N, C-alpha and C positions, 0 to 999 in steps of 0.2 A: 565231305567234311570242309572244304572250302568253303561251300554256301553255308554251310552251320557257322565256321566263323565269320563269313561275313556278314550273316544276321544279328548276330551277337556284337560284331563291331558297328553295326547301323544303331542297335538296340540301346548299346553302352553311350553312344554319342549324342542319342537323342534324350537319353537321361540326362547327360550332362547339361545340355541345352536348356532342359526344364528347370533343374536345379540351380542353376545360373541367372534365371527370369526371375525365379522365387527371391533368390536373395536378393536381385537389384532391387526389385521391387519392395521388399522389406526393408532396404535401405533408406528409400526415400519417406519412410515414416520417420516423424521426429520422434526424438525420445522424449517421454511423459517427465514433470519433475514435480515433486510433491512443492507445493507452495511455501512450505515451511522454510524453505532455503532462500526465498526473500524477506526472511523477517525483517531483519536490520536495515534493506534498502526501504520497506514500506515503512517502518519506524522512523527513518531519518525525514521520509516525505510526510509522514502525520507532525513530526516535531518540525517541520519549516515555519509552520503557522505558530507563534508562542502567544500571539496577542489578540485573535480572533479564532472563530470556530470555521471549521471545513462545512462545507455544503456538500451533499453526497454527490452533486452532479460535479460540481468543481474537483472533490478527489477523485470521482470517476475521469475525468478527462486527465487529470495530472498522470494518473496509475495508467491510462493508455498512452499516454506520450512516452512514458519511460519503459514500459514492458509490451507496446504492441494493442492493438485494438481488438478487441473482442477477447483477448488472453484473459483478464480478470475481473470480476463483477464485483462492485463495491456497494455495501447496504449498511444499514444501522443511523448511529450517528444522532440519537437522543442525547442531548445534552443535560448533565444535572449540575448544582450547587454545591460547592465545598466550603461554605465559608471560613476565615480560619483568622477573623477578628484582627488584619493587620493593616487592613484599607483596601485588602485584595479579596476578590471572589475567585478560585477557582473553579472553574467548568470542565468535566469529564465526561467523553462520550465514547462508545465502543462501537468499532467499525470493523465489520466481516468482509475479508477479502475471500473469494472465493474464484478458484482455478478451474476454467472452462473446458479443460481436455477431456474431462469423461462425458461430455453433452457433445462432442465434435465429432459426427460421425465419418468427416474424412481424415481424421486425425492428424489435424496441421497443427493444433494449439499445443504449447510446451507444459503448461501448468497444471495440477489436479489438486484436489483437496481444498481445506479452506483453513484460515487463520482468522482469530478476533483479537485485534490489537484497540489499544486506549488512546486516544488525544485529549490532552489537557492543556487548555490554555488559560491563562492568568488575566482577568479583568478588573481592572483600576476602578475602585469605587469612592475613593479619597483622591483629591486632588495631591500632586507632588508637591505642586507650590502653593505653601498656605500663604502667600503674600496676597494670592488673588480671593483669598475669604476672608481674613482679618488686614484691615487698611489701618492706617495711621488715624485716620478719621475715628476709629471706631475706639483707639486706646488714647488718642491724644498725642501730644509730644513728649517723649521720653529722654529723660536726659541720664546723666551718670550720676547726677546728686541724688536721683529719685530712688528712697530705698524702701519704698513700699510696692509692691506691686500685686 
């Protein structure tokens, strides 16, 4: 009977060691989050450029600086025009941000899934200062007595 209890005690102790080892190994794995939790941060990065377009490589570098190298892959970025007849041209492009956690065999990356966001910037097509376009030489000298224009 003592031998049977000793054998059961050893088996229980071994099982506890195995369970603890598995728990520790699983604790080392990072939790993977859907990339949509970063939507507002990614939109803020896109909106940080209001007067120029993003090149994909430049945006990729910015995203890696913010979230870590290899975490997210950026693609897309073909701009289209949206003329609004106010002397400005709005340019729009869609960028896709893809979390790379699902392709990581080591399970060290944090983000999975993908999200597509739009970047818009405004390109000035008419100069702000019309004095550079119409000069006194073109109009002649105007005085307060001139009633015709």
